[in-house]
All heavy atoms as atom14 arrays in JSON, in Angstrom:
{
  "sequence": "MIILIAALIGAALGAISARRRKGSIADILQYAAVYALVFALVGLFATILLDRVMR",
  "atom14_mask": [
    [1, 1, 1, 1, 1, 1, 1, 1, 0, 0, 0, 0, 0, 0],
    [1, 1, 1, 1, 1, 1, 1, 1, 0, 0, 0, 0, 0, 0],
    [1, 1, 1, 1, 1, 1, 1, 1, 0, 0, 0, 0, 0, 0],
    [1, 1, 1, 1, 1, 1, 1, 1, 0, 0, 0, 0, 0, 0],
    [1, 1, 1, 1, 1, 1, 1, 1, 0, 0, 0, 0, 0, 0],
    [1, 1, 1, 1, 1, 0, 0, 0, 0, 0, 0, 0, 0, 0],
    [1, 1, 1, 1, 1, 0, 0, 0, 0, 0, 0, 0, 0, 0],
    [1, 1, 1, 1, 1, 1, 1, 1, 0, 0, 0, 0, 0, 0],
    [1, 1, 1, 1, 1, 1, 1, 1, 0, 0, 0, 0, 0, 0],
    [1, 1, 1, 1, 0, 0, 0, 0, 0, 0, 0, 0, 0, 0],
    [1, 1, 1, 1, 1, 0, 0, 0, 0, 0, 0, 0, 0, 0],
    [1, 1, 1, 1, 1, 0, 0, 0, 0, 0, 0, 0, 0, 0],
    [1, 1, 1, 1, 1, 1, 1, 1, 0, 0, 0, 0, 0, 0],
    [1, 1, 1, 1, 0, 0, 0, 0, 0, 0, 0, 0, 0, 0],
    [1, 1, 1, 1, 1, 0, 0, 0, 0, 0, 0, 0, 0, 0],
    [1, 1, 1, 1, 1, 1, 1, 1, 0, 0, 0, 0, 0, 0],
    [1, 1, 1, 1, 1, 1, 0, 0, 0, 0, 0, 0, 0, 0],
    [1, 1, 1, 1, 1, 0, 0, 0, 0, 0, 0, 0, 0, 0],
    [1, 1, 1, 1, 1, 1, 1, 1, 1, 1, 1, 0, 0, 0],
    [1, 1, 1, 1, 1, 1, 1, 1, 1, 1, 1, 0, 0, 0],
    [1, 1, 1, 1, 1, 1, 1, 1, 1, 1, 1, 0, 0, 0],
    [1, 1, 1, 1, 1, 1, 1, 1, 1, 0, 0, 0, 0, 0],
    [1, 1, 1, 1, 0, 0, 0, 0, 0, 0, 0, 0, 0, 0],
    [1, 1, 1, 1, 1, 1, 0, 0, 0, 0, 0, 0, 0, 0],
    [1, 1, 1, 1, 1, 1, 1, 1, 0, 0, 0, 0, 0, 0],
    [1, 1, 1, 1, 1, 0, 0, 0, 0, 0, 0, 0, 0, 0],
    [1, 1, 1, 1, 1, 1, 1, 1, 0, 0, 0, 0, 0, 0],
    [1, 1, 1, 1, 1, 1, 1, 1, 0, 0, 0, 0, 0, 0],
    [1, 1, 1, 1, 1, 1, 1, 1, 0, 0, 0, 0, 0, 0],
    [1, 1, 1, 1, 1, 1, 1, 1, 1, 0, 0, 0, 0, 0],
    [1, 1, 1, 1, 1, 1, 1, 1, 1, 1, 1, 1, 0, 0],
    [1, 1, 1, 1, 1, 0, 0, 0, 0, 0, 0, 0, 0, 0],
    [1, 1, 1, 1, 1, 0, 0, 0, 0, 0, 0, 0, 0, 0],
    [1, 1, 1, 1, 1, 1, 1, 0, 0, 0, 0, 0, 0, 0],
    [1, 1, 1, 1, 1, 1, 1, 1, 1, 1, 1, 1, 0, 0],
    [1, 1, 1, 1, 1, 0, 0, 0, 0, 0, 0, 0, 0, 0],
    [1, 1, 1, 1, 1, 1, 1, 1, 0, 0, 0, 0, 0, 0],
    [1, 1, 1, 1, 1, 1, 1, 0, 0, 0, 0, 0, 0, 0],
    [1, 1, 1, 1, 1, 1, 1, 1, 1, 1, 1, 0, 0, 0],
    [1, 1, 1, 1, 1, 0, 0, 0, 0, 0, 0, 0, 0, 0],
    [1, 1, 1, 1, 1, 1, 1, 1, 0, 0, 0, 0, 0, 0],
    [1, 1, 1, 1, 1, 1, 1, 0, 0, 0, 0, 0, 0, 0],
    [1, 1, 1, 1, 0, 0, 0, 0, 0, 0, 0, 0, 0, 0],
    [1, 1, 1, 1, 1, 1, 1, 1, 0, 0, 0, 0, 0, 0],
    [1, 1, 1, 1, 1, 1, 1, 1, 1, 1, 1, 0, 0, 0],
    [1, 1, 1, 1, 1, 0, 0, 0, 0, 0, 0, 0, 0, 0],
    [1, 1, 1, 1, 1, 1, 1, 0, 0, 0, 0, 0, 0, 0],
    [1, 1, 1, 1, 1, 1, 1, 1, 0, 0, 0, 0, 0, 0],
    [1, 1, 1, 1, 1, 1, 1, 1, 0, 0, 0, 0, 0, 0],
    [1, 1, 1, 1, 1, 1, 1, 1, 0, 0, 0, 0, 0, 0],
    [1, 1, 1, 1, 1, 1, 1, 1, 0, 0, 0, 0, 0, 0],
    [1, 1, 1, 1, 1, 1, 1, 1, 1, 1, 1, 0, 0, 0],
    [1, 1, 1, 1, 1, 1, 1, 0, 0, 0, 0, 0, 0, 0],
    [1, 1, 1, 1, 1, 1, 1, 1, 0, 0, 0, 0, 0, 0],
    [1, 1, 1, 1, 1, 1, 1, 1, 1, 1, 1, 0, 0, 0]
  ],
  "atom14_positions": [
    [[-12.36, -3.44, -4.19], [-12.18, -2.02, -4.33], [-11.26, -1.48, -3.18], [-10.48, -0.65, -3.39], [-13.56, -1.36, -4.26], [-13.48, 0.07, -4.63], [-13.18, 0.19, -6.39], [-13.51, 1.92, -6.61], [0.0, 0.0, 0.0], [0.0, 0.0, 0.0], [0.0, 0.0, 0.0], [0.0, 0.0, 0.0], [0.0, 0.0, 0.0], [0.0, 0.0, 0.0]],
    [[-11.52, -2.09, -2.01], [-10.67, -1.62, -0.87], [-9.23, -2.01, -1.13], [-8.29, -1.19, -0.79], [-11.23, -2.38, 0.46], [-12.6, -1.84, 0.75], [-10.23, -2.07, 1.59], [-13.21, -2.56, 1.92], [0.0, 0.0, 0.0], [0.0, 0.0, 0.0], [0.0, 0.0, 0.0], [0.0, 0.0, 0.0], [0.0, 0.0, 0.0], [0.0, 0.0, 0.0]],
    [[-8.98, -3.13, -1.7], [-7.6, -3.58, -2.0], [-6.93, -2.59, -2.92], [-5.77, -2.2, -2.69], [-7.57, -5.01, -2.58], [-8.23, -5.94, -1.58], [-6.19, -5.45, -2.88], [-8.5, -7.34, -2.14], [0.0, 0.0, 0.0], [0.0, 0.0, 0.0], [0.0, 0.0, 0.0], [0.0, 0.0, 0.0], [0.0, 0.0, 0.0], [0.0, 0.0, 0.0]],
    [[-7.56, -2.21, -3.98], [-6.9, -1.29, -4.94], [-6.65, 0.12, -4.33], [-5.55, 0.63, -4.51], [-7.85, -1.14, -6.14], [-7.37, -0.23, -7.29], [-6.09, -0.71, -7.83], [-8.4, -0.1, -8.29], [0.0, 0.0, 0.0], [0.0, 0.0, 0.0], [0.0, 0.0, 0.0], [0.0, 0.0, 0.0], [0.0, 0.0, 0.0], [0.0, 0.0, 0.0]],
    [[-7.61, 0.62, -3.55], [-7.4, 1.91, -2.93], [-6.25, 1.86, -1.93], [-5.38, 2.69, -1.88], [-8.74, 2.37, -2.26], [-9.75, 2.65, -3.35], [-8.52, 3.59, -1.39], [-11.14, 2.82, -2.8], [0.0, 0.0, 0.0], [0.0, 0.0, 0.0], [0.0, 0.0, 0.0], [0.0, 0.0, 0.0], [0.0, 0.0, 0.0], [0.0, 0.0, 0.0]],
    [[-6.25, 0.78, -1.17], [-5.14, 0.61, -0.18], [-3.82, 0.46, -0.83], [-2.81, 1.04, -0.39], [-5.37, -0.65, 0.66], [0.0, 0.0, 0.0], [0.0, 0.0, 0.0], [0.0, 0.0, 0.0], [0.0, 0.0, 0.0], [0.0, 0.0, 0.0], [0.0, 0.0, 0.0], [0.0, 0.0, 0.0], [0.0, 0.0, 0.0], [0.0, 0.0, 0.0]],
    [[-3.71, -0.21, -2.01], [-2.45, -0.36, -2.69], [-1.97, 1.01, -3.26], [-0.82, 1.38, -3.18], [-2.58, -1.32, -3.86], [0.0, 0.0, 0.0], [0.0, 0.0, 0.0], [0.0, 0.0, 0.0], [0.0, 0.0, 0.0], [0.0, 0.0, 0.0], [0.0, 0.0, 0.0], [0.0, 0.0, 0.0], [0.0, 0.0, 0.0], [0.0, 0.0, 0.0]],
    [[-2.94, 1.79, -3.75], [-2.57, 3.14, -4.31], [-2.1, 4.12, -3.16], [-1.11, 4.85, -3.3], [-3.76, 3.77, -5.02], [-4.14, 3.04, -6.37], [-5.38, 3.7, -6.94], [-2.94, 3.13, -7.39], [0.0, 0.0, 0.0], [0.0, 0.0, 0.0], [0.0, 0.0, 0.0], [0.0, 0.0, 0.0], [0.0, 0.0, 0.0], [0.0, 0.0, 0.0]],
    [[-2.79, 3.99, -2.08], [-2.34, 4.83, -0.85], [-0.97, 4.38, -0.43], [-0.1, 5.24, -0.11], [-3.43, 4.77, 0.22], [-4.68, 5.44, -0.19], [-2.89, 5.37, 1.49], [-5.88, 5.3, 0.75], [0.0, 0.0, 0.0], [0.0, 0.0, 0.0], [0.0, 0.0, 0.0], [0.0, 0.0, 0.0], [0.0, 0.0, 0.0], [0.0, 0.0, 0.0]],
    [[-0.73, 3.09, -0.37], [0.49, 2.57, 0.11], [1.66, 2.95, -0.82], [2.77, 3.3, -0.39], [0.0, 0.0, 0.0], [0.0, 0.0, 0.0], [0.0, 0.0, 0.0], [0.0, 0.0, 0.0], [0.0, 0.0, 0.0], [0.0, 0.0, 0.0], [0.0, 0.0, 0.0], [0.0, 0.0, 0.0], [0.0, 0.0, 0.0], [0.0, 0.0, 0.0]],
    [[1.37, 2.91, -2.13], [2.44, 3.32, -3.09], [2.77, 4.82, -2.93], [3.95, 5.16, -2.96], [1.95, 3.0, -4.51], [0.0, 0.0, 0.0], [0.0, 0.0, 0.0], [0.0, 0.0, 0.0], [0.0, 0.0, 0.0], [0.0, 0.0, 0.0], [0.0, 0.0, 0.0], [0.0, 0.0, 0.0], [0.0, 0.0, 0.0], [0.0, 0.0, 0.0]],
    [[1.77, 5.6, -2.68], [2.04, 7.04, -2.56], [2.79, 7.28, -1.25], [3.78, 8.04, -1.26], [0.68, 7.75, -2.51], [0.0, 0.0, 0.0], [0.0, 0.0, 0.0], [0.0, 0.0, 0.0], [0.0, 0.0, 0.0], [0.0, 0.0, 0.0], [0.0, 0.0, 0.0], [0.0, 0.0, 0.0], [0.0, 0.0, 0.0], [0.0, 0.0, 0.0]],
    [[2.46, 6.62, -0.17], [3.14, 6.82, 1.07], [4.54, 6.33, 0.99], [5.51, 6.86, 1.57], [2.4, 6.09, 2.24], [1.12, 6.78, 2.61], [0.39, 5.99, 3.75], [1.28, 8.16, 3.17], [0.0, 0.0, 0.0], [0.0, 0.0, 0.0], [0.0, 0.0, 0.0], [0.0, 0.0, 0.0], [0.0, 0.0, 0.0], [0.0, 0.0, 0.0]],
    [[4.75, 5.19, 0.29], [6.1, 4.69, 0.14], [7.05, 5.64, -0.72], [8.13, 5.86, -0.35], [0.0, 0.0, 0.0], [0.0, 0.0, 0.0], [0.0, 0.0, 0.0], [0.0, 0.0, 0.0], [0.0, 0.0, 0.0], [0.0, 0.0, 0.0], [0.0, 0.0, 0.0], [0.0, 0.0, 0.0], [0.0, 0.0, 0.0], [0.0, 0.0, 0.0]],
    [[6.4, 6.18, -1.75], [7.23, 7.14, -2.5], [7.57, 8.35, -1.76], [8.7, 8.88, -1.78], [6.48, 7.55, -3.83], [0.0, 0.0, 0.0], [0.0, 0.0, 0.0], [0.0, 0.0, 0.0], [0.0, 0.0, 0.0], [0.0, 0.0, 0.0], [0.0, 0.0, 0.0], [0.0, 0.0, 0.0], [0.0, 0.0, 0.0], [0.0, 0.0, 0.0]],
    [[6.6, 8.87, -0.92], [6.84, 10.04, -0.11], [7.93, 9.73, 0.96], [8.85, 10.52, 1.2], [5.54, 10.51, 0.54], [4.62, 11.12, -0.48], [5.85, 11.52, 1.64], [3.23, 11.35, -0.03], [0.0, 0.0, 0.0], [0.0, 0.0, 0.0], [0.0, 0.0, 0.0], [0.0, 0.0, 0.0], [0.0, 0.0, 0.0], [0.0, 0.0, 0.0]],
    [[7.86, 8.58, 1.49], [8.83, 8.16, 2.51], [10.23, 8.07, 1.9], [11.21, 8.52, 2.54], [8.41, 6.8, 3.13], [9.36, 6.36, 4.02], [0.0, 0.0, 0.0], [0.0, 0.0, 0.0], [0.0, 0.0, 0.0], [0.0, 0.0, 0.0], [0.0, 0.0, 0.0], [0.0, 0.0, 0.0], [0.0, 0.0, 0.0], [0.0, 0.0, 0.0]],
    [[10.31, 7.53, 0.74], [11.67, 7.41, 0.12], [12.24, 8.73, -0.28], [13.44, 9.02, -0.16], [11.55, 6.44, -1.08], [0.0, 0.0, 0.0], [0.0, 0.0, 0.0], [0.0, 0.0, 0.0], [0.0, 0.0, 0.0], [0.0, 0.0, 0.0], [0.0, 0.0, 0.0], [0.0, 0.0, 0.0], [0.0, 0.0, 0.0], [0.0, 0.0, 0.0]],
    [[11.29, 9.68, -0.72], [11.75, 11.02, -1.07], [12.31, 11.74, 0.14], [13.25, 12.55, 0.09], [10.66, 11.81, -1.72], [10.44, 11.5, -3.14], [9.61, 12.58, -3.78], [9.09, 12.02, -5.01], [7.83, 12.22, -5.54], [6.99, 12.96, -4.8], [7.43, 11.66, -6.64], [0.0, 0.0, 0.0], [0.0, 0.0, 0.0], [0.0, 0.0, 0.0]],
    [[11.59, 11.56, 1.29], [12.08, 12.31, 2.5], [13.42, 11.81, 2.91], [14.17, 12.54, 3.56], [11.02, 12.03, 3.63], [9.8, 12.84, 3.5], [8.94, 12.69, 4.71], [7.75, 13.42, 4.52], [6.59, 13.27, 5.21], [6.55, 12.21, 6.07], [5.54, 13.96, 4.97], [0.0, 0.0, 0.0], [0.0, 0.0, 0.0], [0.0, 0.0, 0.0]],
    [[13.77, 10.5, 2.63], [15.04, 9.95, 2.95], [16.07, 10.26, 1.87], [17.19, 9.75, 1.93], [14.92, 8.49, 3.23], [14.08, 8.11, 4.41], [13.83, 6.59, 4.39], [12.92, 6.21, 5.41], [13.22, 5.5, 6.46], [14.45, 5.05, 6.58], [12.28, 5.25, 7.38], [0.0, 0.0, 0.0], [0.0, 0.0, 0.0], [0.0, 0.0, 0.0]],
    [[15.66, 11.09, 0.89], [16.57, 11.52, -0.19], [17.05, 10.3, -1.03], [18.22, 10.17, -1.34], [17.72, 12.32, 0.31], [17.23, 13.56, 1.05], [18.34, 14.59, 1.09], [17.96, 15.79, 2.03], [16.6, 16.23, 2.1], [0.0, 0.0, 0.0], [0.0, 0.0, 0.0], [0.0, 0.0, 0.0], [0.0, 0.0, 0.0], [0.0, 0.0, 0.0]],
    [[16.14, 9.31, -1.32], [16.52, 8.23, -2.06], [16.52, 8.49, -3.59], [15.97, 9.43, -4.05], [0.0, 0.0, 0.0], [0.0, 0.0, 0.0], [0.0, 0.0, 0.0], [0.0, 0.0, 0.0], [0.0, 0.0, 0.0], [0.0, 0.0, 0.0], [0.0, 0.0, 0.0], [0.0, 0.0, 0.0], [0.0, 0.0, 0.0], [0.0, 0.0, 0.0]],
    [[17.2, 7.59, -4.31], [17.28, 7.66, -5.7], [15.93, 7.18, -6.37], [15.05, 6.78, -5.59], [18.41, 6.77, -6.3], [18.16, 5.45, -6.01], [0.0, 0.0, 0.0], [0.0, 0.0, 0.0], [0.0, 0.0, 0.0], [0.0, 0.0, 0.0], [0.0, 0.0, 0.0], [0.0, 0.0, 0.0], [0.0, 0.0, 0.0], [0.0, 0.0, 0.0]],
    [[15.86, 7.19, -7.62], [14.59, 6.74, -8.36], [14.3, 5.25, -7.95], [13.23, 4.88, -7.76], [14.73, 6.97, -9.87], [14.83, 8.5, -10.17], [13.54, 6.36, -10.56], [13.6, 9.29, -9.81], [0.0, 0.0, 0.0], [0.0, 0.0, 0.0], [0.0, 0.0, 0.0], [0.0, 0.0, 0.0], [0.0, 0.0, 0.0], [0.0, 0.0, 0.0]],
    [[15.41, 4.48, -8.04], [15.22, 3.04, -7.66], [14.72, 2.88, -6.25], [13.87, 1.95, -6.0], [16.58, 2.37, -7.83], [0.0, 0.0, 0.0], [0.0, 0.0, 0.0], [0.0, 0.0, 0.0], [0.0, 0.0, 0.0], [0.0, 0.0, 0.0], [0.0, 0.0, 0.0], [0.0, 0.0, 0.0], [0.0, 0.0, 0.0], [0.0, 0.0, 0.0]],
    [[15.25, 3.68, -5.3], [14.68, 3.61, -3.94], [13.28, 3.92, -3.84], [12.49, 3.24, -3.1], [15.58, 4.5, -3.07], [17.0, 4.04, -2.84], [17.26, 2.9, -2.93], [17.85, 4.97, -2.66], [0.0, 0.0, 0.0], [0.0, 0.0, 0.0], [0.0, 0.0, 0.0], [0.0, 0.0, 0.0], [0.0, 0.0, 0.0], [0.0, 0.0, 0.0]],
    [[12.88, 5.03, -4.55], [11.48, 5.46, -4.54], [10.56, 4.38, -5.09], [9.53, 4.07, -4.5], [11.36, 6.84, -5.31], [12.06, 7.88, -4.56], [9.89, 7.17, -5.54], [12.22, 9.16, -5.33], [0.0, 0.0, 0.0], [0.0, 0.0, 0.0], [0.0, 0.0, 0.0], [0.0, 0.0, 0.0], [0.0, 0.0, 0.0], [0.0, 0.0, 0.0]],
    [[10.98, 3.77, -6.23], [10.13, 2.73, -6.78], [10.07, 1.51, -5.88], [9.01, 0.86, -5.81], [10.76, 2.33, -8.17], [10.63, 3.36, -9.27], [11.35, 2.91, -10.51], [9.17, 3.66, -9.55], [0.0, 0.0, 0.0], [0.0, 0.0, 0.0], [0.0, 0.0, 0.0], [0.0, 0.0, 0.0], [0.0, 0.0, 0.0], [0.0, 0.0, 0.0]],
    [[11.15, 1.12, -5.26], [11.21, 0.01, -4.35], [10.25, 0.25, -3.15], [9.53, -0.59, -2.73], [12.57, -0.35, -3.98], [12.59, -1.67, -3.08], [14.03, -2.04, -2.65], [14.97, -1.27, -2.97], [14.17, -3.2, -2.1], [0.0, 0.0, 0.0], [0.0, 0.0, 0.0], [0.0, 0.0, 0.0], [0.0, 0.0, 0.0], [0.0, 0.0, 0.0]],
    [[10.39, 1.36, -2.52], [9.59, 1.72, -1.39], [8.12, 1.77, -1.77], [7.21, 1.24, -1.06], [9.95, 3.11, -0.87], [10.96, 3.07, 0.29], [12.31, 2.71, 0.03], [10.64, 3.41, 1.55], [13.18, 2.75, 1.03], [11.56, 3.39, 2.58], [12.89, 3.06, 2.31], [13.77, 3.12, 3.34], [0.0, 0.0, 0.0], [0.0, 0.0, 0.0]],
    [[7.79, 2.32, -2.96], [6.43, 2.35, -3.43], [5.84, 0.94, -3.62], [4.78, 0.67, -3.26], [6.36, 3.18, -4.68], [0.0, 0.0, 0.0], [0.0, 0.0, 0.0], [0.0, 0.0, 0.0], [0.0, 0.0, 0.0], [0.0, 0.0, 0.0], [0.0, 0.0, 0.0], [0.0, 0.0, 0.0], [0.0, 0.0, 0.0], [0.0, 0.0, 0.0]],
    [[6.7, 0.07, -4.17], [6.21, -1.3, -4.45], [6.01, -2.1, -3.17], [4.97, -2.78, -3.03], [7.23, -2.06, -5.34], [0.0, 0.0, 0.0], [0.0, 0.0, 0.0], [0.0, 0.0, 0.0], [0.0, 0.0, 0.0], [0.0, 0.0, 0.0], [0.0, 0.0, 0.0], [0.0, 0.0, 0.0], [0.0, 0.0, 0.0], [0.0, 0.0, 0.0]],
    [[6.87, -1.93, -2.27], [6.73, -2.69, -0.96], [5.6, -2.16, -0.17], [4.74, -2.95, 0.33], [8.07, -2.64, -0.17], [7.85, -3.23, 1.29], [9.15, -3.36, -0.9], [0.0, 0.0, 0.0], [0.0, 0.0, 0.0], [0.0, 0.0, 0.0], [0.0, 0.0, 0.0], [0.0, 0.0, 0.0], [0.0, 0.0, 0.0], [0.0, 0.0, 0.0]],
    [[5.46, -0.82, -0.08], [4.37, -0.29, 0.72], [3.04, -0.67, 0.03], [2.04, -0.93, 0.7], [4.45, 1.22, 0.72], [5.3, 1.79, 1.83], [6.57, 1.41, 2.12], [4.75, 2.73, 2.79], [7.4, 1.85, 3.11], [5.52, 3.16, 3.8], [6.83, 2.8, 4.0], [7.61, 3.3, 4.98], [0.0, 0.0, 0.0], [0.0, 0.0, 0.0]],
    [[2.94, -0.69, -1.33], [1.79, -1.02, -2.04], [1.4, -2.49, -1.67], [0.2, -2.8, -1.47], [1.88, -0.87, -3.52], [0.0, 0.0, 0.0], [0.0, 0.0, 0.0], [0.0, 0.0, 0.0], [0.0, 0.0, 0.0], [0.0, 0.0, 0.0], [0.0, 0.0, 0.0], [0.0, 0.0, 0.0], [0.0, 0.0, 0.0], [0.0, 0.0, 0.0]],
    [[2.32, -3.39, -1.66], [2.05, -4.79, -1.36], [1.53, -4.98, 0.07], [0.6, -5.67, 0.32], [3.32, -5.64, -1.49], [3.7, -5.94, -2.98], [5.04, -6.67, -3.02], [2.68, -6.78, -3.64], [0.0, 0.0, 0.0], [0.0, 0.0, 0.0], [0.0, 0.0, 0.0], [0.0, 0.0, 0.0], [0.0, 0.0, 0.0], [0.0, 0.0, 0.0]],
    [[2.2, -4.28, 0.99], [1.75, -4.36, 2.39], [0.39, -3.83, 2.6], [-0.5, -4.5, 3.23], [2.77, -3.63, 3.35], [2.28, -3.58, 4.75], [4.07, -4.42, 3.36], [0.0, 0.0, 0.0], [0.0, 0.0, 0.0], [0.0, 0.0, 0.0], [0.0, 0.0, 0.0], [0.0, 0.0, 0.0], [0.0, 0.0, 0.0], [0.0, 0.0, 0.0]],
    [[0.06, -2.7, 2.05], [-1.18, -2.01, 2.14], [-2.3, -2.91, 1.47], [-3.4, -2.97, 1.92], [-1.22, -0.61, 1.68], [-0.76, 0.38, 2.66], [0.55, 0.4, 3.22], [-1.64, 1.44, 3.06], [0.92, 1.33, 4.09], [-1.25, 2.39, 3.96], [0.04, 2.33, 4.55], [0.0, 0.0, 0.0], [0.0, 0.0, 0.0], [0.0, 0.0, 0.0]],
    [[-1.91, -3.49, 0.28], [-2.83, -4.31, -0.43], [-3.28, -5.53, 0.44], [-4.38, -5.99, 0.45], [-2.37, -4.72, -1.77], [0.0, 0.0, 0.0], [0.0, 0.0, 0.0], [0.0, 0.0, 0.0], [0.0, 0.0, 0.0], [0.0, 0.0, 0.0], [0.0, 0.0, 0.0], [0.0, 0.0, 0.0], [0.0, 0.0, 0.0], [0.0, 0.0, 0.0]],
    [[-2.24, -6.1, 1.14], [-2.49, -7.23, 2.01], [-3.48, -6.84, 3.14], [-4.37, -7.6, 3.49], [-1.15, -7.79, 2.52], [-1.22, -9.08, 3.28], [-1.84, -10.18, 2.44], [0.17, -9.52, 3.73], [0.0, 0.0, 0.0], [0.0, 0.0, 0.0], [0.0, 0.0, 0.0], [0.0, 0.0, 0.0], [0.0, 0.0, 0.0], [0.0, 0.0, 0.0]],
    [[-3.19, -5.67, 3.81], [-4.1, -5.26, 4.76], [-5.46, -4.99, 4.25], [-6.46, -5.33, 4.86], [-3.49, -3.99, 5.46], [-4.47, -3.31, 6.41], [-2.2, -4.24, 6.17], [0.0, 0.0, 0.0], [0.0, 0.0, 0.0], [0.0, 0.0, 0.0], [0.0, 0.0, 0.0], [0.0, 0.0, 0.0], [0.0, 0.0, 0.0], [0.0, 0.0, 0.0]],
    [[-5.56, -4.44, 3.08], [-6.83, -4.26, 2.41], [-7.55, -5.55, 2.11], [-8.8, -5.59, 2.21], [0.0, 0.0, 0.0], [0.0, 0.0, 0.0], [0.0, 0.0, 0.0], [0.0, 0.0, 0.0], [0.0, 0.0, 0.0], [0.0, 0.0, 0.0], [0.0, 0.0, 0.0], [0.0, 0.0, 0.0], [0.0, 0.0, 0.0], [0.0, 0.0, 0.0]],
    [[-6.84, -6.55, 1.74], [-7.45, -7.89, 1.52], [-8.0, -8.4, 2.78], [-9.2, -8.88, 2.78], [-6.36, -8.85, 1.0], [-6.81, -10.28, 0.8], [-7.9, -10.4, -0.21], [-5.63, -11.17, 0.49], [0.0, 0.0, 0.0], [0.0, 0.0, 0.0], [0.0, 0.0, 0.0], [0.0, 0.0, 0.0], [0.0, 0.0, 0.0], [0.0, 0.0, 0.0]],
    [[-7.3, -8.34, 3.91], [-7.85, -8.8, 5.14], [-9.1, -7.96, 5.57], [-10.01, -8.43, 6.13], [-6.81, -8.74, 6.26], [-5.8, -9.93, 6.13], [-4.44, -9.65, 6.05], [-6.24, -11.27, 6.16], [-3.49, -10.63, 5.98], [-5.33, -12.28, 6.01], [-3.96, -12.0, 5.91], [0.0, 0.0, 0.0], [0.0, 0.0, 0.0], [0.0, 0.0, 0.0]],
    [[-9.06, -6.66, 5.35], [-10.19, -5.82, 5.69], [-11.37, -6.21, 4.86], [-12.52, -6.25, 5.34], [-9.84, -4.43, 5.46], [0.0, 0.0, 0.0], [0.0, 0.0, 0.0], [0.0, 0.0, 0.0], [0.0, 0.0, 0.0], [0.0, 0.0, 0.0], [0.0, 0.0, 0.0], [0.0, 0.0, 0.0], [0.0, 0.0, 0.0], [0.0, 0.0, 0.0]],
    [[-11.16, -6.53, 3.55], [-12.26, -6.95, 2.71], [-12.89, -8.26, 3.16], [-14.1, -8.4, 3.28], [-11.69, -7.13, 1.22], [-11.2, -5.89, 0.85], [-12.81, -7.51, 0.38], [0.0, 0.0, 0.0], [0.0, 0.0, 0.0], [0.0, 0.0, 0.0], [0.0, 0.0, 0.0], [0.0, 0.0, 0.0], [0.0, 0.0, 0.0], [0.0, 0.0, 0.0]],
    [[-12.01, -9.21, 3.56], [-12.56, -10.5, 4.06], [-13.24, -10.35, 5.33], [-14.32, -10.89, 5.56], [-11.36, -11.51, 4.29], [-10.76, -11.82, 2.83], [-11.79, -12.74, 4.96], [-9.49, -12.64, 2.96], [0.0, 0.0, 0.0], [0.0, 0.0, 0.0], [0.0, 0.0, 0.0], [0.0, 0.0, 0.0], [0.0, 0.0, 0.0], [0.0, 0.0, 0.0]],
    [[-12.75, -9.49, 6.21], [-13.4, -9.26, 7.53], [-14.75, -8.59, 7.32], [-15.75, -8.97, 7.92], [-12.47, -8.35, 8.4], [-13.11, -7.98, 9.74], [-13.16, -9.25, 10.63], [-12.23, -6.94, 10.39], [0.0, 0.0, 0.0], [0.0, 0.0, 0.0], [0.0, 0.0, 0.0], [0.0, 0.0, 0.0], [0.0, 0.0, 0.0], [0.0, 0.0, 0.0]],
    [[-14.85, -7.64, 6.46], [-16.1, -6.92, 6.18], [-17.14, -7.86, 5.59], [-18.33, -7.78, 5.84], [-15.88, -5.71, 5.26], [-15.33, -4.45, 5.91], [-15.0, -3.39, 4.87], [-16.26, -3.93, 7.0], [0.0, 0.0, 0.0], [0.0, 0.0, 0.0], [0.0, 0.0, 0.0], [0.0, 0.0, 0.0], [0.0, 0.0, 0.0], [0.0, 0.0, 0.0]],
    [[-16.62, -8.73, 4.66], [-17.53, -9.69, 4.0], [-18.14, -10.63, 5.0], [-19.3, -10.98, 4.97], [-16.77, -10.44, 2.9], [-17.74, -11.38, 2.15], [-18.8, -10.9, 1.67], [-17.32, -12.59, 1.94], [0.0, 0.0, 0.0], [0.0, 0.0, 0.0], [0.0, 0.0, 0.0], [0.0, 0.0, 0.0], [0.0, 0.0, 0.0], [0.0, 0.0, 0.0]],
    [[-17.34, -11.11, 5.96], [-17.77, -12.06, 6.97], [-18.74, -11.38, 7.98], [-19.63, -12.02, 8.5], [-16.66, -12.7, 7.66], [-15.87, -13.68, 6.77], [-14.75, -14.36, 7.6], [-14.08, -15.26, 6.65], [-14.09, -16.59, 6.8], [-14.86, -17.11, 7.76], [-13.42, -17.3, 5.94], [0.0, 0.0, 0.0], [0.0, 0.0, 0.0], [0.0, 0.0, 0.0]],
    [[-18.47, -10.15, 8.33], [-19.29, -9.41, 9.28], [-20.64, -9.1, 8.67], [-21.71, -9.15, 9.33], [-18.57, -8.13, 9.7], [-19.51, -7.29, 10.54], [-17.36, -8.48, 10.57], [0.0, 0.0, 0.0], [0.0, 0.0, 0.0], [0.0, 0.0, 0.0], [0.0, 0.0, 0.0], [0.0, 0.0, 0.0], [0.0, 0.0, 0.0], [0.0, 0.0, 0.0]],
    [[-20.72, -8.74, 7.37], [-21.93, -8.38, 6.79], [-22.94, -9.55, 6.48], [-24.08, -9.38, 6.19], [-21.66, -7.69, 5.37], [-20.95, -6.4, 5.52], [-21.97, -5.25, 6.47], [-21.47, -3.7, 5.85], [0.0, 0.0, 0.0], [0.0, 0.0, 0.0], [0.0, 0.0, 0.0], [0.0, 0.0, 0.0], [0.0, 0.0, 0.0], [0.0, 0.0, 0.0]],
    [[-22.41, -10.73, 6.57], [-23.24, -11.94, 6.36], [-24.08, -12.3, 7.62], [-23.86, -12.06, 8.65], [-22.47, -13.09, 5.85], [-22.02, -12.91, 4.48], [-21.37, -14.12, 3.99], [-20.91, -13.85, 2.63], [-20.43, -14.73, 1.8], [-20.36, -15.98, 2.2], [-20.08, -14.44, 0.62], [0.0, 0.0, 0.0], [0.0, 0.0, 0.0], [0.0, 0.0, 0.0]]
  ]
}
């Protein structure tokens, strides 16, 4: 669940970042995809860490 939420937040932040830089639609989609991947990876590590700590 953490991974999905992190990916959605990352995609939103990426799209906002590309819009602020006045990017085209392709730029906005690319930023959203990259940010989503990075945030999902961070969410994955957070999930693993929480799972290990809770045991």
